[in-house]
C-alpha positions as CSV (number, residue, x, y, z in Angstrom):
1,M,255.7,95.8,55.7
2,S,259.5,95.6,55.5
3,M,259.5,91.9,56.3
4,R,257.0,91.2,53.5
5,R,259.1,93.3,51.1
6,T,262.3,91.4,52.0
7,T,260.5,88.1,51.6
8,S,259.3,89.1,48.1
9,W,262.8,90.1,47.1
10,L,264.1,86.7,48.3
11,L,261.5,84.9,46.3
12,L,262.3,86.9,43.3
13,G,266.0,86.4,43.8
14,S,265.4,82.6,44.2
15,A,263.4,82.5,41.0
16,L,266.1,84.4,39.1
17,F,268.7,82.1,40.4
18,A,266.7,79.1,39.4
19,F,266.1,80.6,36.0
20,T,269.8,81.4,35.3
21,G,270.7,78.0,36.5
22,A,268.2,76.4,34.2
23,T,269.7,78.0,31.1
24,G,273.0,76.2,31.8
25,C,271.6,72.9,32.8
26,G,269.6,71.9,29.7
27,Y,266.1,72.7,30.8
28,S,263.4,72.7,28.1
29,E,261.8,75.8,26.6
30,E,258.6,75.1,28.4
31,E,260.3,74.9,31.7
32,M,262.1,78.2,31.1
33,Q,258.8,79.9,30.1
34,A,257.2,78.6,33.3
35,K,260.1,80.2,35.3
36,V,259.6,83.5,33.4
37,R,255.9,83.5,34.2
38,E,256.8,82.8,37.9
39,I,259.2,85.7,37.9
40,E,256.6,88.0,36.4
41,A,254.0,87.0,39.0
42,L,256.5,87.7,41.8
43,K,257.2,91.1,40.2
44,G,253.5,91.8,40.2
45,Q,253.2,90.7,43.9
46,L,256.2,93.0,44.8
47,S,254.6,95.9,43.0
48,D,251.3,95.3,44.8
49,Q,253.1,95.2,48.2
50,E,254.9,98.4,47.4
51,R,251.7,100.2,46.5
52,Q,250.1,98.9,49.7
53,N,253.1,100.1,51.7
54,K,252.9,103.5,50.1
55,K,249.2,103.8,50.9
56,A,249.8,102.7,54.5
57,R,252.6,105.3,54.9
58,S,250.3,107.9,53.4
59,E,247.4,107.0,55.8
60,L,249.8,107.0,58.7
61,D,251.1,110.4,57.8
62,D,247.5,111.7,57.5
63,A,246.6,110.2,60.9
64,K,249.7,111.9,62.5
65,A,248.7,115.2,60.9
66,Q,245.1,114.9,62.3
67,I,246.5,114.1,65.8
68,E,248.7,117.2,65.7
69,Q,245.8,119.2,64.4
70,L,243.6,118.0,67.3
71,K,246.3,118.7,69.8
72,Q,246.6,122.2,68.5
73,Q,242.8,122.7,68.6
74,L,242.8,121.5,72.3
75,K,245.7,123.8,73.1
76,N,244.0,126.8,71.5
77,A,240.9,125.9,73.6
78,G,243.0,126.0,76.8
79,V,243.1,122.2,77.3
80,D,246.4,120.7,78.5
81,I,246.7,117.1,77.3
82,S,249.0,116.1,80.2
83,K,246.4,117.6,82.7
84,L,243.6,115.9,80.8
85,N,245.2,112.5,81.3
86,A,245.7,113.3,85.0
87,N,242.0,114.3,85.3
88,L,240.9,111.1,83.7
89,E,243.0,109.2,86.2
90,E,241.5,111.2,89.1
91,Q,238.0,110.5,87.7
92,S,238.7,106.8,87.5
93,K,239.9,106.8,91.2
94,A,236.8,108.8,92.2
95,L,234.5,106.3,90.4
96,E,236.2,103.4,92.2
97,E,235.8,105.2,95.6
98,Y,232.1,105.8,94.8
99,R,231.6,102.2,93.9
100,R,233.3,101.1,97.2
101,R,231.3,103.5,99.3
102,A,228.1,102.4,97.6
103,E,228.8,98.8,98.5
104,Q,229.6,99.8,102.1
105,L,226.3,101.8,102.4
106,E,224.4,98.8,101.0
107,A,226.0,96.6,103.6
108,I,225.1,99.0,106.4
109,K,221.5,99.2,105.1
110,K,221.2,95.4,105.2
111,R,222.5,95.4,108.8
112,F,219.8,97.9,109.8
113,E,217.1,95.9,108.0
114,T,218.2,92.8,109.9
115,L,218.2,94.9,113.1
116,R,214.7,96.1,112.4
117,E,213.5,92.5,111.7
118,K,214.8,91.4,115.1
119,L,213.2,94.3,116.9
120,Q,209.9,93.6,115.2
121,A,209.4,90.8,117.8
122,L,208.7,93.6,120.3
123,T,205.6,94.8,118.3
124,K,203.9,91.6,119.6
125,L,204.2,93.2,123.1
126,G,202.3,96.3,121.8
127,L,205.4,98.4,121.3
128,N,206.2,100.5,118.3
129,V,209.4,100.1,116.4
130,T,210.1,102.9,114.0
131,V,212.7,105.4,112.6
132,R,212.7,108.9,114.0
133,N,215.4,111.6,113.5
134,N,217.4,109.1,111.5
135,R,217.6,106.6,114.4
136,M,215.8,103.3,115.1
137,V,213.5,103.7,118.1
138,I,211.5,101.4,120.3
139,Q,208.6,103.4,121.8
140,L,207.1,102.4,125.1
141,P,203.8,104.1,126.2
142,G,204.4,106.2,129.2
143,D,201.1,105.5,130.9
144,V,201.9,101.8,130.9
145,L,205.3,102.4,132.6
146,F,204.3,105.2,135.0
147,D,201.4,106.8,136.9
148,P,200.7,110.4,135.9
149,G,203.4,112.8,137.3
150,K,205.3,109.8,138.9
151,E,208.7,108.2,138.1
152,T,208.2,104.9,139.9
153,L,207.8,102.0,137.4
154,K,204.5,100.2,137.5
155,K,204.3,96.4,137.7
156,D,203.0,96.2,134.1
157,G,205.9,98.5,133.0
158,Q,208.5,96.3,134.6
159,D,207.0,93.2,132.9
160,I,207.3,94.9,129.5
161,L,210.8,96.0,130.2
162,L,211.9,92.5,131.2
163,K,210.6,91.2,127.9
164,V,212.5,93.9,126.0
165,A,215.6,93.1,127.9
166,E,215.2,89.4,127.2
167,V,215.0,90.1,123.4
168,V,218.1,92.3,123.5
169,R,220.1,90.2,125.9
170,N,219.6,86.9,124.0
171,D,220.5,88.3,120.6
172,S,224.3,88.7,120.0
173,A,223.8,91.5,117.5
174,L,221.4,93.5,119.6
175,S,223.4,93.0,122.9
176,Q,226.5,94.6,121.2
177,R,224.6,97.8,120.2
178,S,224.5,101.0,122.2
179,F,221.1,102.3,123.4
180,Q,219.8,105.5,125.0
181,V,216.7,105.7,127.1
182,A,214.9,109.0,126.1
183,G,212.1,110.3,128.4
184,H,209.3,112.4,126.9
185,T,206.2,114.2,128.3
186,D,203.1,116.0,126.9
187,S,202.8,119.8,127.1
188,D,200.8,120.0,130.3
189,K,202.7,121.9,132.9
190,L,203.6,120.2,136.2
191,A,201.8,121.9,139.2
192,G,204.8,122.1,141.5
193,G,206.2,118.9,143.0
194,R,209.8,117.8,143.4
195,F,210.4,117.5,139.6
196,K,209.6,121.3,139.1
197,D,208.9,120.9,135.4
198,N,208.6,118.4,132.5
199,W,212.3,118.3,132.0
200,G,212.9,117.0,135.5
201,L,210.1,114.4,135.1
202,S,211.3,113.1,131.7
203,V,214.9,112.8,133.0
204,M,213.9,110.9,136.1
205,R,211.7,108.5,134.1
206,A,214.5,107.8,131.7
207,R,216.8,107.2,134.6
208,E,214.3,104.7,136.2
209,V,213.9,102.7,133.0
210,L,217.7,102.7,132.5
211,A,218.3,101.6,136.1
212,F,215.8,98.7,135.8
213,L,217.2,97.5,132.5
214,I,220.8,97.3,133.8
215,E,219.9,95.8,137.1
216,T,221.0,92.2,137.6
217,P,218.5,89.4,137.1
218,E,219.1,88.3,140.7
219,K,217.5,91.6,141.7
220,N,214.7,91.2,139.1
221,G,216.3,93.6,136.6
222,G,217.0,93.3,132.9
223,G,220.6,92.3,133.2
224,L,221.8,94.5,130.3
225,S,225.3,95.9,130.0
226,P,225.6,99.4,131.8
227,A,228.5,100.3,129.4
228,R,226.0,100.2,126.4
229,W,223.2,102.3,127.9
230,S,222.6,105.9,128.7
231,A,219.6,108.2,129.6
232,A,218.3,111.6,128.5
233,G,215.2,113.7,129.1
234,Y,213.5,115.8,126.4
235,G,210.5,117.1,128.3
236,D,207.8,118.2,125.9
237,T,210.2,119.4,123.2
238,D,210.0,116.3,120.9
239,P,206.4,115.3,120.5
240,V,205.3,112.7,118.0
241,K,201.8,114.3,117.7
242,P,200.3,117.7,118.4
243,N,199.3,118.2,122.0
244,D,195.8,119.1,121.1
245,T,193.8,116.0,122.2
246,P,193.9,113.6,125.1
247,E,194.8,110.8,122.7
248,N,197.7,112.8,121.2
249,K,199.0,113.8,124.6
250,L,198.9,110.1,125.6
251,A,201.1,109.3,122.6
252,N,203.6,112.0,123.6
253,R,203.9,110.7,127.1
254,R,206.4,107.9,126.3
255,C,209.9,106.5,126.8
256,E,212.0,105.5,123.8
257,L,214.8,103.0,123.6
258,V,217.0,104.6,120.9
259,V,219.5,102.4,118.9
260,L,222.5,104.6,118.6
261,P,224.2,104.3,115.2
262,N,228.0,103.8,114.9
263,V,230.0,106.4,113.1
264,E,230.1,104.4,109.8
265,E,226.3,104.0,109.9
266,M,225.6,107.8,109.6
267,L,223.3,107.4,106.6
268,D,219.8,108.3,105.7
269,L,217.5,105.6,107.3
270,K,214.2,107.1,105.9
271,T,214.0,104.4,103.4
272,L,213.8,101.8,106.2
273,A,210.7,103.6,107.7
274,N,208.5,102.5,104.8
């Protein structure tokens, strides 16, 4: 505003100088009248700019007053402006962290979907690939692997495990995962024997499957890395169906190959089960 005001004064001064010079240089009356009209027009422009400047100053003062009024209202309401700015910055950081975490979880979910697609090849062997207890699981029917009450692998069971090992061994992503062999039984109690109870039977069956999978191909084993495999027995404590019919008991007599999640993959996998 000050620049425009200075410019107007310069224009007006130039016009006055030209006018005064004209009176001593023999200019005509018509030319002098034109200069007068020019000076009057410049005066009008200067007055308009002064009015605009005055209005702008008034509006600025009103805006400052409103800001101060709002600050006082916030202060009366117990809001600290400095803390409010800090909170906004913290919220911005939190939103950025949420966005980053959401992208990370989406990437993990895609990796699990890819993993499931690769394991789906095992369904052609009659195996069930599913998600249980937030873990991806390959279920192997117990009666195919073992005779009732026994822990020695049957020939059909060995053939199935060799095919499973081949799928895992020949896939770089699967071969780098950690697995656990989980043995399960139905609720029928063991009538004595060297295993004493279902806990003992489930542990030994899991151990036999594990030993076969990590045995070298030269000894007709699966050739998988021992460092990435472990075994556990659950007895009859984790059934997939009620133990109320022979068919349901058959489903509960099983071994599972559980894909163990990495720490960063501890997310809800229920969406992958559908």
